BASEBA-347972 format. One record per residue: x negated, y negated, z negated of N, C-alpha, C in turn; residue in one letter. Coordinates in steps of 0.001 Angstrom, whole numbers, plus 500000, padded with zeros to 6 digits. Layout:
BEGIN
XYZXYZXYZa...
This chain:
BEGIN
563259391820196027562436390640196224560965390985196076x560160390330196859558724390530196778558124389576195757x557195390078194987556505389222194031555331388545194734x555140387280194416553979386582194957552755386982194154x551669387159194839550426387477194152549542386246194197x549251385711193031548414384533192937547022384934192485x546053384211192976544679384461192580544338383567191391x543955384164190292543591383403189097542221382786189298x542068381547188801540782380874188952540483380033187722x539220379664187585538773378813186486539293377396186695x539583376665185622540022375275185770538862374358186162x539156373358186999538161372353187371538009371363186221x537089370415186357536868369442185283538115368608185010x538808368166186054540036367385185872541110368220185180x541214369481185560542202370364184945541838370669183496x540545370748183192540102370958181814540529369791180924x540359368572181435540769367381180690542277367393180473x543020367780181511544483367857181412544913368892180373x544261370065180374544595371113179403544293370648177978x543174369939177793542837369418176469543871368412176000x544365367587176920545371366591176544546694367244176138x546939368456176629548160369199176268547967370089175045x546769370043174443546527370808173223546097372243173444x545609372556174637545156373917174947543635373948175034x543043375081174734541599375250174867541322375720176291x540600374917177094540409375253178516539709376588178768x538812376996177856538105378259178059539010379478177901x540162379305177265541080380422177019542164380560178085x542191379656179065543260379656180052542712379687181474x543441380355182366543119380393183795544253379736184572x543917379147185706544915378513186555545517379582187454x546837379684187431547532380679188243548089380054189511x548698378864189381549357378223190500549358376717190267x549158375956191334549171374504191222550047373909192309x550842372932191915551756372250192805551552370752192613x552304369908193343552198368470193143552611368051191747x553644368681191225554203368261189945554023369274188813x553518370475189127553461371544188126552104372248188181x551632372630186996550430373449186873550804374661186029x550642375852186574550982377088185863549689377740185406x549583377952184094548378378553183521548737379855182823x547732380725182698547935382020182038546798382220181035x547144382747179871546174382965178811545312384181179125x544030384068178830543128385199179054543351386301178023x543677385910176811543742386884175723545071387617175632x546170386880175674547477387507175437548389387512176651x547929387001177773548694386953179026549952386099178915x549920385079178039551024384128177995550963383248179222x552122382871179708552200382011180884552884380713180489x552295379571180864552888378276180557552987377453181822x554069376698181929554278375790183045554141374377182487x553123373651182964552854372300182483553196371296183570x553962370283183221554305369246184185553184368222184245x552788367852185443551741366860185632552335365459185532x551550364507185050552054363126185037552062362565186453x552985361657186697553062361047188024551985359989188153x551190360071189203550076359152189382550551357742189708x551648357609190434552148356295190803552556355506189567x553220356161188621553647355482187411552446355066186567x551438355904186522550252355571185739549521354381186351x549466354280187684548804353168188334549555351858188053x550886351917188064551686350721187794551485350242186376x551385351160185418551165350786184031549819350096183861x548793350584184573547468349969184489547495348553185071x548239348354186155548322347041186784549037346048185876x550031346516185117550778345635184233549952345166183040x549016345992182612548185345640181441547142344647181742x
């Protein structure tokens, strides 16, 4: 099998807020891969890889409308 090569990049402002909400320090993590439902990040220091599930935007909009 061939390995996919992803280009690591700095997190955007929205991604920084998301990383902070998950308890991670945004300056210590790089974005490896992004999907509709998943954000894969990699640590700069120890090369740890984490898969973070994104919240569904439709559900969040419905909750705001109900309030």
